N, C-alpha and C positions, 0 to 999 in steps of 0.2 A: 504494500500500500504506500502511496505517496505521502511523505511526511509534511510536505509543504501545502497541501490542499487546505487544511484548517487555517493556516497562516494567510493564504491567499484570500480565503473567504472573509476573514476578519479585516484584512487590509482593504479589500474591496468595499466592505460595509462601512468602514471608517471614511474611505474616499468619497463614497456616495453621500454619507451624512454631512461631510464638510462642504460638498457641492451644494447641498440644499440649504445650508445655513445662510440666512440673510439678516438684515437689520430688524425685520419684523418678527422673527422667530422668538420663541421662549428661550432666552439665552442660558438661564440656569439649568434647565432640563437638558439642553443640547450639550452644555459643558459636562454635565454629569455623565451623559451617554458617551461623549468623547473620551472622558477619563476611563470609563469602564472598558471601552474598546482598546484603548492604549494599554491598559493593564493586561488585558487578554492577549494582545499582540506581543507584549514583552515576555509573557510566560511561554508563548508558542515559539518565539525567537530563541529562547534559552534552550529549547528542546532540539533545535535544528543543529546537527553536527555533521561534518563531512565523514565519509565520502558521499558524493551526490551522484545519483543516476542521471542519465540523459534527460529523462522526463522532469526530474527535479531541477536540473539546470535550466531547462526551458521555462519552467514556472518561475524560477528565480529571476530570470531575465525579464519576465513579464511583471514581476513585482517592483522592479527598480523604478519605472516611470510613475507607478502609483505612489510609491514611497516619496519620490521627489515632489509630486503634486501635493501630497499630504503635508510634507514639511513646509512648502510655500504657503499653503492655506493656513496652517497653524501659526506661522509667523505673522501673517497679516491679521489673523484673529487676535493674537497676543498684542500686536501694535494698536489695534482698535480699542482693546480693553484698557491698555495703558493710557491712551489719549482720553478716553471717557473718564477714567479715574482722575486724571489731572484736571479735566473740566469740572468734575463734581467738587474736587477739592478747592478749585479757584472760586466756584460758585458759593461754597460755604464761607470762604473768607470774605467774599464780596458782600454776602448777606450780613455778616457780623459787622463789617465796616459801615454798611448802610444803616443798620439799626443803632449803632453807637459810634458815630464818626470821631468823637473826641476821646476815645478810650486810650489810645497810645500817644497822645500829645505830650511831649516831654519839655517843650519850651514854655517860658513864662512871659510871653509877649503881652503887654498891656496890663500886667499885674504890678501893683505898687508894693514895693518892699520897704518897710519903715526900718531904718537903721539909725540908732542913736549911738553917739560916741560918748 
């Protein structure tokens, strides 16, 4: 039996899932599913050891473009999440500055300080 068939199926499922993900999808559910598929793939990759038959080598060559596509899509997804997290953090600080604009004022312009000698 070919040892790479379960790995190919998991990789293909992950690739298809990443192609479907858009900005309107439920991101938390999609990330949970991506994580579970990545964990499954990691376990399957650990089981794959040489020597490889001709059929396994062909399937391995078919896995390479899928893996590269997965890598690119995961990098873009990660970059989008980072930018959204930065935007949320900036929005929070902007809201705090709007509600209390004089919170971090350190100068005393216009204040009269009485000094007696």
